[in-house]
C-alpha positions as CSV (number, residue, x, y, z in Angstrom):
1,M,-20.3,-5.7,10.9
2,S,-17.9,-8.6,9.8
3,D,-18.0,-10.2,13.0
4,L,-21.8,-11.4,13.0
5,S,-22.6,-15.0,11.7
6,P,-24.7,-15.6,8.8
7,P,-27.7,-15.9,8.4
8,G,-29.6,-19.4,9.2
9,T,-26.5,-20.4,11.5
10,V,-26.8,-18.3,14.6
11,R,-27.4,-20.3,17.7
12,M,-29.6,-18.8,20.8
13,A,-26.8,-19.7,23.2
14,T,-24.6,-17.0,21.6
15,A,-24.7,-13.1,22.5
16,Q,-25.8,-12.4,19.0
17,G,-29.0,-15.4,19.0
18,R,-29.8,-13.4,22.4
19,W,-29.5,-9.9,20.5
20,V,-31.7,-10.9,17.4
21,L,-34.1,-12.6,19.6
22,L,-34.7,-8.8,22.2
23,T,-34.5,-7.1,18.7
24,A,-37.4,-9.1,17.6
25,V,-39.1,-9.1,20.7
26,L,-38.8,-5.4,21.0
27,G,-40.1,-5.2,17.8
28,S,-43.1,-6.9,17.8
29,G,-44.0,-6.1,21.5
30,M,-43.8,-2.2,21.0
31,A,-46.9,-2.9,17.8
32,M,-48.7,-5.3,20.0
33,L,-48.4,-3.0,23.3
34,D,-49.7,-0.5,21.3
35,S,-52.6,-1.9,20.3
36,T,-53.8,-2.9,23.8
37,V,-52.6,-0.1,25.7
38,V,-54.7,2.6,23.3
39,N,-58.0,1.1,24.1
40,V,-57.5,2.1,28.1
41,A,-56.9,5.5,26.6
42,L,-59.8,6.4,24.4
43,P,-62.1,7.7,27.2
44,R,-59.7,10.5,28.2
45,I,-58.8,11.5,24.8
46,G,-62.5,11.6,24.4
47,T,-62.6,14.1,27.6
48,D,-59.5,16.1,26.6
49,L,-59.9,16.3,23.2
50,N,-63.9,17.1,23.0
51,T,-64.8,14.1,20.5
52,S,-67.3,11.8,19.6
53,L,-67.9,8.3,20.0
54,A,-66.9,8.2,16.4
55,T,-63.6,9.9,16.7
56,L,-62.7,7.0,18.9
57,Q,-63.6,4.5,16.8
58,W,-61.6,6.7,14.2
59,T,-58.7,6.5,16.7
60,V,-58.7,2.6,16.7
61,N,-59.8,2.0,13.3
62,A,-57.1,4.5,11.3
63,Y,-54.3,2.5,12.7
64,L,-56.3,-1.0,11.9
65,L,-57.1,0.3,8.5
66,T,-53.7,1.1,7.5
67,L,-51.9,-2.1,9.1
68,A,-54.8,-4.5,7.5
69,A,-54.1,-3.2,4.4
70,L,-50.7,-2.8,3.8
71,L,-49.5,-6.1,6.2
72,L,-49.2,-8.3,3.3
73,L,-47.5,-5.5,0.9
74,G,-45.0,-5.3,4.4
75,G,-44.2,-8.9,4.1
76,A,-43.4,-8.7,0.6
77,L,-41.2,-5.5,0.4
78,G,-39.0,-7.3,3.3
79,D,-38.5,-10.4,1.1
80,R,-37.2,-8.4,-1.5
81,Y,-35.7,-5.2,-0.1
82,G,-34.3,-7.2,3.1
83,R,-35.9,-7.9,6.2
84,R,-33.7,-6.3,8.4
85,R,-33.9,-3.1,6.5
86,I,-37.6,-2.6,6.0
87,F,-38.0,-4.0,9.9
88,L,-35.7,-0.9,10.7
89,I,-37.4,1.9,8.6
90,G,-40.8,0.5,10.2
91,M,-39.3,0.7,13.4
92,V,-38.4,4.2,13.1
93,W,-41.8,5.4,11.1
94,F,-43.8,3.8,14.0
95,A,-41.8,5.8,16.4
96,A,-42.4,9.1,14.7
97,A,-46.0,8.3,13.8
98,S,-46.3,7.8,18.0
99,L,-44.4,11.2,18.8
100,L,-47.1,12.5,16.6
101,C,-49.9,10.8,17.7
102,G,-48.0,11.9,21.7
103,L,-48.2,15.6,20.7
104,A,-51.1,15.8,19.0
105,P,-53.4,19.1,19.0
106,N,-56.5,17.9,17.8
107,A,-58.7,14.7,16.8
108,A,-57.6,15.3,13.2
109,V,-54.1,15.7,13.8
110,L,-54.3,12.4,16.0
111,L,-56.4,10.1,13.1
112,T,-53.8,11.1,10.7
113,A,-50.6,10.1,13.1
114,R,-52.8,7.0,13.7
115,A,-52.9,5.7,10.2
116,L,-49.3,6.7,10.1
117,Q,-48.7,4.2,12.7
118,G,-50.5,1.5,10.7
119,V,-47.9,2.2,8.2
120,G,-45.4,1.9,10.4
121,G,-47.1,-1.4,11.7
122,A,-47.3,-2.9,8.5
123,L,-43.6,-2.7,8.0
124,L,-42.7,-3.8,11.3
125,T,-45.2,-6.9,12.0
126,P,-44.1,-9.4,9.4
127,G,-40.2,-8.4,9.7
128,S,-40.5,-9.3,13.1
129,L,-41.0,-13.3,13.4
130,A,-39.3,-13.5,9.7
131,L,-36.1,-12.3,11.4
132,I,-36.0,-15.0,13.5
133,Q,-37.0,-17.7,10.2
134,A,-34.4,-16.2,8.7
135,V,-31.4,-15.7,11.1
136,F,-31.5,-18.8,13.3
137,H,-30.2,-22.3,12.4
138,P,-33.1,-24.8,11.5
139,D,-32.7,-26.5,14.7
140,E,-33.4,-23.6,17.0
141,R,-36.1,-21.8,15.0
142,S,-38.8,-23.5,16.9
143,R,-37.3,-23.0,19.8
144,A,-36.3,-19.0,19.4
145,V,-40.3,-18.8,18.0
146,G,-40.8,-20.1,21.4
147,A,-39.4,-17.8,23.3
148,W,-40.2,-14.9,21.2
149,S,-43.9,-15.7,21.6
150,G,-43.8,-16.3,25.1
151,L,-41.9,-12.8,25.5
152,G,-43.8,-11.5,23.5
153,G,-47.1,-12.6,25.6
154,V,-46.0,-11.0,28.6
155,A,-45.5,-7.6,26.8
156,T,-48.8,-8.2,25.7
157,A,-49.7,-8.6,29.2
158,A,-48.9,-5.8,30.7
159,G,-50.0,-3.5,28.0
160,P,-53.4,-2.7,30.0
161,F,-51.8,-2.2,33.0
162,L,-49.5,-0.4,31.6
163,G,-51.7,1.7,29.7
164,G,-54.0,2.6,33.0
165,W,-51.2,3.5,35.1
166,L,-49.8,6.0,32.2
167,V,-53.4,7.3,31.8
168,D,-54.1,7.8,35.2
169,G,-50.3,9.1,35.9
170,P,-48.7,11.3,33.5
171,G,-51.6,11.2,31.0
172,W,-52.8,9.9,27.9
173,R,-49.8,11.2,25.4
174,W,-47.5,8.9,27.1
175,V,-49.3,5.9,25.7
176,F,-47.8,7.0,22.4
177,F,-44.5,8.8,23.8
178,L,-43.6,5.3,25.3
179,N,-43.1,3.7,21.8
180,V,-40.2,6.2,21.2
181,P,-37.2,4.8,23.6
182,V,-38.3,1.4,22.9
183,A,-37.5,2.3,19.2
184,A,-33.9,4.0,20.2
185,V,-33.1,1.3,21.8
186,C,-34.1,-1.3,19.1
187,V,-33.0,0.3,16.0
188,P,-29.3,0.0,17.1
189,L,-29.2,-3.3,18.4
190,A,-30.7,-4.7,14.9
191,A,-28.4,-2.3,13.2
192,R,-25.7,-4.0,15.2
193,H,-26.4,-7.7,15.6
194,V,-29.0,-8.7,12.7
195,P,-27.2,-9.9,9.5
196,E,-29.2,-8.7,6.7
197,T,-31.7,-11.5,4.6
198,R,-33.9,-11.6,1.6
199,D,-35.6,-14.1,-0.4
200,P,-33.4,-14.7,-3.7
201,T,-36.4,-15.2,-5.5
202,A,-38.3,-12.4,-4.8
203,H,-38.8,-10.2,-7.4
204,G,-39.3,-6.3,-7.6
205,R,-42.7,-6.3,-8.8
206,F,-45.9,-5.7,-6.1
207,D,-49.5,-5.7,-6.3
208,V,-49.5,-2.0,-5.2
209,R,-52.8,-1.5,-7.2
210,G,-54.6,-4.5,-4.5
211,A,-53.0,-2.9,-1.5
212,V,-54.6,0.9,-2.7
213,L,-58.2,-0.8,-3.7
214,G,-58.2,-3.1,-0.7
215,A,-57.3,0.1,1.5
216,L,-59.8,2.4,-0.1
217,A,-62.8,-0.3,0.0
218,L,-61.9,-0.7,4.0
219,G,-61.9,3.1,4.8
220,A,-65.2,3.8,2.5
221,V,-67.0,1.3,4.0
222,T,-65.6,2.3,7.8
223,Y,-66.3,5.9,6.9
224,A,-69.8,5.1,6.3
225,L,-70.6,2.7,9.1
226,I,-69.5,5.3,11.4
227,A,-70.8,8.1,10.3
228,A,-74.2,6.5,10.1
229,P,-75.6,6.9,13.6
230,G,-74.9,10.6,13.6
231,R,-75.7,11.5,10.1
232,G,-78.0,9.1,9.1
233,T,-78.6,8.4,4.9
234,A,-76.9,12.0,4.2
235,P,-75.4,12.0,1.2
236,D,-71.7,11.6,1.7
237,V,-72.6,8.5,3.8
238,L,-74.6,6.7,1.1
239,L,-71.9,7.7,-1.2
240,A,-69.1,6.1,1.0
241,A,-71.1,3.0,1.3
242,T,-71.6,2.6,-2.7
243,A,-67.8,3.4,-3.4
244,G,-66.7,0.8,-0.9
245,V,-68.8,-1.7,-2.5
246,L,-67.5,-1.0,-5.8
247,L,-63.9,-0.9,-4.6
248,A,-64.2,-3.9,-3.1
249,V,-65.6,-5.3,-6.7
250,A,-62.4,-4.1,-8.1
251,F,-60.2,-5.2,-6.4
252,L,-61.1,-8.7,-6.3
253,R,-60.9,-8.1,-9.8
254,V,-57.9,-7.2,-9.8
255,E,-56.2,-9.8,-7.4
256,R,-58.0,-12.4,-10.2
257,S,-56.2,-10.7,-12.9
258,D,-52.9,-9.7,-11.3
259,P,-50.2,-12.3,-11.8
260,D,-48.2,-11.9,-8.3
261,P,-51.7,-10.7,-6.2
262,M,-51.4,-9.7,-2.9
263,L,-54.1,-12.2,-2.1
264,P,-54.1,-15.0,-4.4
265,P,-57.7,-16.4,-5.1
266,W,-55.8,-19.9,-5.8
267,L,-55.5,-19.8,-2.1
268,F,-59.3,-20.2,-1.6
269,G,-59.7,-23.5,-3.7
270,S,-58.8,-25.3,-0.2
271,R,-62.2,-26.1,1.3
272,Q,-60.4,-26.3,4.7
273,F,-58.4,-22.7,4.0
274,T,-61.9,-21.0,3.0
275,A,-63.9,-22.6,6.2
276,V,-60.7,-21.5,8.5
277,N,-60.9,-17.9,7.2
278,A,-64.5,-17.7,7.1
279,V,-64.2,-18.4,11.2
280,T,-61.6,-16.2,11.6
281,V,-63.6,-13.0,10.3
282,C,-66.4,-14.4,12.7
283,V,-64.8,-14.5,15.8
284,Y,-62.3,-12.1,15.6
285,A,-64.8,-9.1,14.3
286,A,-66.4,-10.5,18.1
287,F,-63.2,-10.0,19.8
288,G,-62.8,-6.5,18.3
289,G,-66.0,-5.1,19.4
290,F,-66.1,-6.9,22.5
291,F,-62.4,-5.3,23.8
292,F,-62.8,-1.9,21.9
293,L,-66.4,-1.5,23.7
294,T,-65.7,-3.1,27.3
295,V,-62.9,-0.8,28.1
296,L,-64.8,1.9,27.2
297,Y,-68.0,0.2,29.3
298,L,-65.8,-0.6,32.6
299,Q,-64.6,3.1,32.6
300,V,-67.8,5.2,31.3
301,G,-70.7,2.6,32.6
302,A,-69.1,1.1,35.6
303,G,-67.0,3.7,36.8
304,Y,-63.7,2.1,37.2
305,S,-60.6,4.0,36.9
306,A,-58.3,3.7,33.5
307,L,-55.6,1.2,35.9
308,V,-58.7,-1.0,37.1
309,A,-60.3,-1.4,33.4
310,G,-56.7,-2.2,32.1
311,T,-56.0,-5.0,34.3
312,A,-59.8,-6.1,34.4
313,L,-59.3,-8.0,31.4
314,L,-56.1,-9.5,32.5
315,P,-57.3,-12.9,33.2
316,T,-58.1,-13.4,29.4
317,T,-53.9,-13.1,28.5
318,V,-53.1,-14.9,31.4
319,L,-55.0,-18.4,30.8
320,M,-54.2,-17.7,27.0
321,L,-50.6,-18.0,28.2
322,L,-50.4,-20.3,30.3
323,L,-53.0,-22.6,28.5
324,S,-52.5,-22.4,24.9
325,A,-49.5,-24.2,24.2
326,R,-51.6,-27.2,25.6
327,S,-54.9,-26.3,23.3
328,G,-52.4,-26.4,20.2
329,E,-51.0,-29.8,21.6
330,L,-54.6,-31.1,21.5
331,A,-55.8,-30.0,18.4
332,Q,-53.3,-31.8,17.2
333,R,-54.1,-34.9,18.5
334,I,-58.1,-34.8,17.9
335,G,-58.2,-32.2,14.9
336,P,-59.3,-28.7,14.8
337,R,-63.2,-29.3,14.2
338,I,-64.3,-29.8,18.1
339,P,-62.0,-26.9,19.7
340,L,-62.7,-24.7,16.6
341,T,-66.8,-25.4,17.8
342,L,-66.7,-25.4,21.2
343,G,-64.3,-22.5,21.5
344,P,-66.5,-19.7,20.0
345,L,-69.6,-21.0,21.7
346,V,-67.6,-20.9,25.4
347,C,-66.3,-17.5,24.4
348,A,-69.9,-16.4,23.6
349,T,-70.7,-17.7,26.7
350,G,-68.5,-15.1,28.6
351,M,-69.8,-12.2,26.3
352,L,-73.4,-12.9,27.8
353,L,-72.4,-13.1,31.1
354,M,-71.2,-9.6,30.8
355,T,-74.8,-8.0,30.1
356,R,-74.9,-8.8,34.0
357,A,-72.3,-6.2,34.7
358,G,-74.4,-2.9,35.3
359,T,-73.1,0.6,36.0
360,D,-72.1,-0.6,39.6
361,A,-70.3,-3.6,38.2
362,S,-68.8,-5.7,41.0
363,Y,-65.4,-7.3,39.3
364,R,-65.7,-10.0,41.9
365,T,-69.1,-11.1,40.9
366,E,-70.0,-9.9,37.9
367,V,-66.6,-9.2,35.7
368,L,-64.6,-11.9,36.7
369,P,-66.2,-15.1,36.1
370,A,-67.5,-13.4,32.5
371,V,-63.8,-12.9,31.1
372,T,-62.4,-15.9,32.9
373,V,-64.9,-17.7,30.7
374,L,-63.8,-15.9,27.7
375,G,-60.4,-16.6,28.4
376,L,-60.8,-20.3,28.4
377,G,-62.9,-19.9,25.2
378,M,-59.9,-18.0,23.6
379,V,-57.8,-21.0,24.9
380,L,-59.7,-23.8,23.0
381,L,-59.9,-21.4,19.6
382,V,-56.6,-19.2,19.0
383,A,-53.9,-21.6,18.6
384,P,-56.1,-24.6,17.2
385,L,-57.1,-21.8,14.5
386,T,-53.7,-20.9,13.5
387,A,-52.8,-24.4,13.1
388,T,-55.9,-25.5,11.3
389,V,-54.5,-22.5,8.6
390,L,-51.1,-23.5,8.1
391,A,-52.2,-27.1,7.9
392,S,-54.7,-26.4,5.0
393,V,-52.0,-25.1,2.6
394,D,-48.7,-26.9,1.5
395,V,-45.6,-25.9,3.6
396,T,-43.7,-23.4,1.1
397,H,-47.4,-21.5,1.4
398,A,-47.4,-21.2,5.4
399,G,-45.9,-17.7,5.4
400,L,-48.6,-16.3,3.1
401,A,-51.2,-18.2,4.6
402,S,-50.7,-16.9,7.8
403,G,-50.6,-13.1,6.6
404,V,-53.7,-13.7,4.5
405,N,-55.5,-15.1,8.1
406,N,-54.0,-12.1,10.1
407,A,-55.0,-9.4,7.8
408,A,-58.5,-10.8,7.6
409,A,-58.8,-11.1,11.3
410,R,-57.6,-7.3,11.9
411,A,-60.4,-6.6,8.7
412,A,-62.7,-8.7,11.0
413,G,-62.1,-6.1,13.9
414,L,-61.7,-3.0,12.1
415,L,-65.0,-3.5,10.7
416,A,-66.2,-4.9,13.7
417,V,-65.4,-1.4,15.7
418,A,-67.1,0.2,12.9
419,A,-70.2,-1.5,12.6
420,L,-71.3,-2.2,16.4
421,P,-71.8,1.3,17.8
422,L,-74.9,1.4,14.7
423,L,-76.3,-1.8,14.8
424,A,-76.2,-1.4,19.1
425,G,-78.0,1.8,18.6
426,M,-75.2,4.4,20.1
427,G,-75.2,7.7,19.3
428,P,-72.3,10.0,18.7
429,E,-72.4,11.1,22.1
430,A,-73.6,7.8,24.0
431,Y,-70.1,7.3,25.5
432,R,-70.9,10.5,27.7
433,S,-73.7,9.0,29.5
434,A,-73.3,5.9,31.4
435,T,-77.2,4.9,31.4
436,A,-77.3,5.3,27.4
437,F,-73.6,3.4,26.8
438,A,-74.8,0.5,28.7
439,A,-78.0,0.1,27.0
440,G,-76.1,-0.1,24.0
441,Y,-73.2,-2.1,25.3
442,R,-75.4,-5.1,26.1
443,R,-77.0,-4.7,23.0
444,S,-73.6,-5.0,21.1
445,L,-72.3,-8.0,23.6
446,F,-75.5,-10.2,22.2
447,L,-74.4,-9.3,18.7
448,C,-70.8,-10.1,19.3
449,A,-72.5,-13.8,20.3
450,V,-74.3,-14.3,17.4
451,L,-71.1,-13.7,15.7
452,L,-69.5,-16.3,17.6
453,A,-72.4,-19.0,17.3
454,I,-72.0,-18.4,13.5
455,G,-68.4,-19.1,13.4
456,A,-68.9,-21.9,15.4
457,A,-71.6,-23.4,12.7
458,L,-69.1,-22.4,10.2
459,A,-66.2,-24.8,12.2
460,W,-68.6,-27.7,12.7
461,F,-69.5,-28.0,9.6
462,P,-67.0,-27.8,6.8
463,L,-63.7,-28.7,9.0
464,R,-62.7,-32.3,8.9
465,S,-62.7,-34.2,12.4
466,R,-58.9,-35.1,11.7
467,A,-56.2,-33.4,10.1
468,P,-56.2,-32.4,6.3
469,E,-55.3,-35.2,3.9
470,R,-52.8,-32.7,2.6
471,A,-50.8,-32.5,5.3
472,R,-50.0,-36.6,5.7
473,A,-49.9,-36.8,2.0
474,E,-47.1,-34.0,2.4
475,T,-45.7,-36.1,5.1
476,T,-45.6,-39.3,3.2
477,R,-44.1,-37.9,0.4
478,T,-41.1,-36.5,2.4
479,A,-40.4,-39.9,3.9
480,R,-39.5,-41.0,0.8
481,K,-36.8,-38.2,-0.2
482,S,-32.9,-39.0,0.9
483,Q,-32.0,-38.1,5.0
484,A,-30.8,-34.8,4.5
485,Q,-34.2,-33.4,2.5
486,E,-36.1,-35.1,4.7
487,Q,-34.9,-34.0,7.9
488,E,-34.5,-30.4,6.3
489,S,-38.6,-30.4,5.5
490,D,-39.6,-32.2,8.9
491,V,-37.6,-28.5,10.3
492,Q,-40.0,-26.5,7.7
493,A,-42.8,-29.0,8.9
494,Q,-42.5,-28.5,12.3
495,H,-42.2,-24.6,12.4
496,C,-45.2,-24.9,10.2
497,R,-47.2,-25.7,13.3
498,P,-48.7,-23.8,16.3
499,Q,-45.2,-23.0,17.5
500,C,-46.6,-19.4,18.4
501,T,-49.4,-20.7,20.7
502,Y,-50.3,-17.4,22.2
503,H,-48.3,-13.6,21.2
504,C,-50.6,-11.9,19.3
505,G,-53.7,-13.8,19.3
506,V,-55.7,-11.8,21.0
507,S,-56.1,-9.1,18.3
508,A,-55.3,-11.1,15.4
509,P,-54.1,-14.6,15.0
510,P,-50.1,-15.0,14.8
511,L,-48.4,-14.5,12.2
512,D,-46.1,-17.4,10.8
513,P,-43.7,-16.3,8.0
514,G,-43.4,-19.9,6.7
515,T,-41.0,-20.5,3.7
516,P,-40.3,-18.5,0.4
517,R,-43.3,-18.7,-1.0
518,S,-44.1,-19.4,-4.9
519,A,-47.6,-19.5,-6.3
520,P,-48.7,-22.8,-7.9
521,P,-50.0,-22.8,-11.6
522,R,-53.1,-21.1,-11.9
523,T,-54.9,-24.6,-12.6
524,S,-54.4,-26.3,-9.4
525,S,-57.1,-26.8,-6.8
526,D,-55.0,-26.3,-4.1
């Protein structure tokens, strides 16, 4: 290990730089690939394990629940104990849980393993990009992040196709087994080529109470929403709903009183930050519900094979890969208000177009136009959304702001997957009947369109039409500093713009590790 370059000095052109980039791409790609391939496998899982729609919802949500609840804690652990160490632990944990998923003899074991996968993902996901931020030379971080984003986007684009091929070929269990050889390659690469880094200002105290309360609140509400279609107002459903609300209140109280909270209340003193996170919740709830139900519908309702259903949504990914960078540049010129208003409305139009897809849907005339319009809306939306989150806080808090936004998106998707079948009137066995599922699917599309319209309204009224005054003031103050300080701050500010213009934008906004964080005084209005 002595031949490794010190952190912060590695160049892209060196062998070590290429190995570090490959390690980060494999790590994040494994987590993102899993999130796309599992949806394709859901109908076959339901058939093989003889499960209800509720179990399929939990197959997605057990993973999202632990991931969303522990994501911020995972980033803090990396800062404190070493980013490479936590990344490796997350990688091994994720692979072991994936193996358990593939070997699951019944639904109970599968759901337990999926929850464990989420824990591994929470340790793995923040560390992937944080490694690049900490290891590469400041002059090359933007280039490294761009390469990571593009390669990760390719992995995500291949996910539905690969998932469909595996489900139609060797079987759905290989969707999970696939992660094991990826980890077997990535772990020795990270141990050999990635230097250890940590935040010297980080302390050993973590907001464990907040993480536990947040997970329990989300879990209780999710249980109530998923169980309600089959059990109605049974005592356990009402108890779970009540407990979820009370736990959420307790979580907010803990975050307000904790000296180092997982979700700092002072962040929401910024009107811009609060507004853009409200938009995030609306649009990613719609995306989460749409992608979950659409892949199911294309197989159950339209009769597509897993491979065809997986590739049917590929235009959205391709459009984002090709055009998101330009969308981010446009938003920097004209401000976030117009893109964040038009984007959700275009996405809503695409979802409404999907209501034309019947039980014998033609891909060329019914599905393709809808997913193309949806993809164009996501192009307008995703990169400006990330850029606005990062521009609404000080540069030193970019990583924290990005983590909060990412966790909010995943929690929104979690709740949407739980609530939409209930609101659309889908019973526990709805996915076994093409006609019944088609009716509920169309109703759910209208609900998703309403969520997107609300997101557009939230973007139009509170957001400024130009870049935040805070960002301009930060630039002015930086210009008065010495040349060396100015160059370093410029590197940081540049990093905190949408270098990661796609990557994980379909399921959640891109994560930006930012710079070491320090909370402002509690009296700050931010």
